[in-house]
NUVOLUM-516333 format. One line per 8 residues: number of its first residue (from 1); their letters; for each residue y, x, z of C-alpha. Coordinates in nm, 4 decimals, decimal comma. Last residue first. Layout:
N
NUM = a = Y X Z | ... $
END
This chain:
172
172 = aggdgaan = 1,3739 0,9232 1,9999 | 1,2882 0,7116 2,3055 | 1,0828 0,9795 2,4675 | 0,8073 0,9718 2,1933 | 0,5408 0,8244 2,4132 | 0,4876 0,5039 2,2184 | 0,5974 0,3049 2,5237 | 0,9319 0,4985 2,5197 $
164 = ataelhlr = 0,9843 0,4028 2,1601 | 0,9010 0,0445 2,2269 | 1,1283 0,0212 2,5368 | 1,4112 0,1828 2,3274 | 1,3528 -0,0678 2,0508 | 1,3710 -0,3878 2,2545 | 1,1934 -0,6320 2,0215 | 1,3367 -0,9896 2,0104 $
156 = ygllevsp = 1,1789 -1,3269 1,9134 | 1,3482 -1,6581 1,8599 | 1,1632 -1,9743 1,7654 | 1,2921 -2,1811 1,4862 | 1,2804 -2,5627 1,5023 | 1,3189 -2,7563 1,1719 | 1,3539 -3,1348 1,1689 | 1,7153 -3,1738 1,2850 $
148 = tpwwdlnp = 1,8157 -2,8848 1,0539 | 1,8994 -2,5198 1,1312 | 1,7394 -2,5810 1,4769 | 1,7657 -2,2951 1,7138 | 1,5658 -2,0703 1,9536 | 1,7441 -1,7460 2,0544 | 1,7594 -1,8335 2,4314 | 1,3892 -1,9209 2,4057 $
140 = drvfgire = 1,3272 -1,5493 2,3785 | 0,9681 -1,4726 2,2764 | 0,8864 -1,1110 2,3103 | 0,8193 -0,8563 2,0251 | 0,5758 -0,5847 2,1173 | 0,3791 -0,5181 1,7982 | 0,0955 -0,7519 1,9074 | 0,3583 -1,0161 1,9741 $
132 = yirhaarm = 0,5032 -0,9999 1,6321 | 0,1556 -1,0060 1,4618 | 0,0465 -1,2948 1,6708 | 0,3596 -1,4945 1,5912 | 0,3160 -1,4218 1,2199 | -0,0393 -1,5747 1,2300 | 0,1184 -1,8788 1,4151 | 0,3722 -1,9570 1,1637 $
124 = etgthlvl = 0,3909 -2,3260 1,2447 | 0,6728 -2,2985 1,5029 | 0,8863 -2,1405 1,2349 | 1,0118 -1,7854 1,2977 | 1,3397 -1,6283 1,4038 | 1,3911 -1,2534 1,4291 | 1,5742 -0,9946 1,6291 | 1,5351 -0,6266 1,6375 $
116 = eirdaara = 1,6758 -0,4326 1,9268 | 1,8750 -0,1228 2,0175 | 2,0026 -0,0489 1,6674 | 2,0579 0,3269 1,5829 | 2,0423 0,2621 1,2072 | 1,7253 0,4742 1,1907 | 1,5818 0,2619 1,4631 | 1,6509 -0,0508 1,2806 $
108 = maicelvl = 1,4820 0,0947 0,9609 | 1,1827 0,1925 1,1586 | 1,1451 -0,1525 1,2942 | 1,1886 -0,3059 0,9612 | 0,9114 -0,0745 0,8172 | 0,6894 -0,1849 1,1149 | 0,7434 -0,5550 1,0225 | 0,6527 -0,4841 0,6552 $
100 = aegvgrgq = 0,3346 -0,2982 0,7519 | 0,2503 -0,5906 0,9914 | 0,2866 -0,8435 0,7177 | 0,0781 -0,6476 0,4777 | -0,2065 -0,5697 0,7227 | -0,4944 -0,6979 0,5011 | -0,5260 -1,0373 0,6752 | -0,3181 -1,2170 0,4119 $
92 = aaphvalm = -0,3356 -1,0589 0,0645 | -0,4671 -1,3728 -0,1285 | -0,2078 -1,5840 0,0420 | 0,0815 -1,3556 -0,0713 | 0,2634 -1,2419 0,2278 | 0,6108 -1,3509 0,3257 | 0,8680 -1,2391 0,5818 | 1,1861 -1,4316 0,5216 $
84 = rmgaahea = 1,4031 -1,2734 0,7896 | 1,4556 -0,9542 0,9820 | 1,7285 -0,8577 1,2183 | 1,9262 -0,5742 1,3535 | 2,0826 -0,5565 1,6884 | 2,3592 -0,3494 1,8674 | 2,6577 -0,5638 1,7526 | 2,4807 -0,8779 1,8943 $
76 = dfeaypsg = 2,5783 -1,1962 1,7025 | 2,2548 -1,3042 1,5556 | 2,1190 -1,5007 1,2631 | 2,2427 -1,2338 1,0179 | 2,2016 -1,3119 0,6506 | 2,5709 -1,2937 0,5666 | 2,5450 -0,9334 0,7100 | 2,8087 -0,8532 0,9798 $
68 = hdpvftvg = 2,5529 -0,8812 1,2601 | 2,3806 -0,5657 1,1472 | 2,1025 -0,4214 0,9170 | 1,9242 -0,7521 0,8126 | 1,5963 -0,6562 0,6748 | 1,4560 -0,9170 0,4198 | 1,0791 -0,9222 0,3916 | 0,8235 -0,8994 0,1128 $
60 = gvlagddd = 0,4598 -0,9305 0,0275 | 0,1806 -0,8654 -0,2193 | 0,3484 -0,7461 -0,5296 | 0,0801 -0,5968 -0,7540 | 0,0950 -0,2085 -0,8276 | -0,2749 -0,1718 -0,8219 | -0,2715 0,0125 -0,4937 | -0,0860 -0,2899 -0,3343 $
52 = vcvlveag = 0,2809 -0,3543 -0,3424 | 0,4939 -0,4381 -0,0328 | 0,8472 -0,5457 -0,0920 | 1,1602 -0,4754 0,0950 | 1,4974 -0,6683 0,0668 | 1,7890 -0,4881 0,2376 | 2,0893 -0,7099 0,3278 | 2,3852 -0,8812 0,1730 $
44 = avrgavdr = 2,3694 -0,8027 -0,2060 | 1,9826 -0,7784 -0,2003 | 1,9801 -1,1227 -0,0420 | 2,1819 -1,2660 -0,3220 | 1,9506 -1,1092 -0,5791 | 1,6452 -1,2635 -0,3990 | 1,7806 -1,6095 -0,4140 | 1,4483 -1,7899 -0,4250 $
36 = lepeysde = 1,4260 -1,8180 -0,0423 | 1,7718 -1,9473 -0,0389 | 1,6995 -2,2101 -0,3092 | 1,3927 -2,3153 -0,1098 | 1,5644 -2,3918 0,2135 | 1,7107 -2,7277 0,1179 | 1,3743 -2,8589 0,0033 | 1,2217 -2,7807 0,3448 $
28 = ldgiqqya = 0,9521 -2,5274 0,3582 | 0,7358 -2,4510 0,6600 | 0,4181 -2,6239 0,5505 | 0,2070 -2,3069 0,5984 | 0,1228 -2,2852 0,2315 | 0,4734 -2,3798 0,1244 | 0,6252 -2,0783 0,2990 | 0,3823 -1,8442 0,1299 $
20 = mvtldald = 0,4361 -2,0051 -0,2087 | 0,8188 -1,9951 -0,1712 | 0,8038 -1,6174 -0,0811 | 0,5637 -1,5339 -0,3662 | 0,7773 -1,7095 -0,6142 | 1,0988 -1,5417 -0,5049 | 0,9229 -1,2127 -0,4949 | 0,8029 -1,2633 -0,8580 $
12 = sheeprvs = 1,1445 -1,3643 -0,9702 | 1,3153 -1,0597 -0,8016 | 1,0660 -0,8077 -0,9274 | 1,2595 -0,6914 -1,2366 | 1,5562 -0,6116 -1,0111 | 1,3538 -0,3778 -0,7981 | 1,2591 -0,4571 -0,4337 | 1,3125 -0,1735 -0,1887 $
4 = riem = 0,9963 0,0068 -0,0897 | 0,6701 -0,0466 0,0850 | 0,3570 0,0999 -0,0693 | 0,0008 0,0030 -0,0003 $
END
């Protein structure tokens, strides 16, 4: 697997993959689909990463939000980074794609000297919840919000200093 920035010629494929992944778990409102499909817009306001398998096939993607000034930020803290729109192709699920994308976002947040990484996830995204919790994210109900009356998003945060110290690298 390789994780890298999305290329312009992959925007349409990533849009389709993301919508398909969200539809599969039943977490896609019609009003959210255009935002999921707007990969070019996300690239302009954040960092969009993709995961490609050994055959070069696109198998996943995520949007890394470097700071609270990004139009894609769902947080206010100056010391935080975020991640959004994690999606894994249904045929690639269970192969570590989602976890690899999350770990890359963590590395990017550390490289940007952020203290925490924040994310929101749908209540139905149980496989993603397990990945986040295994990595060390903690549920924070103070971050929960309802972008529409029928959609509840659960907040998670990962304190990067604590994670670095737990890994034994002295917080570097």
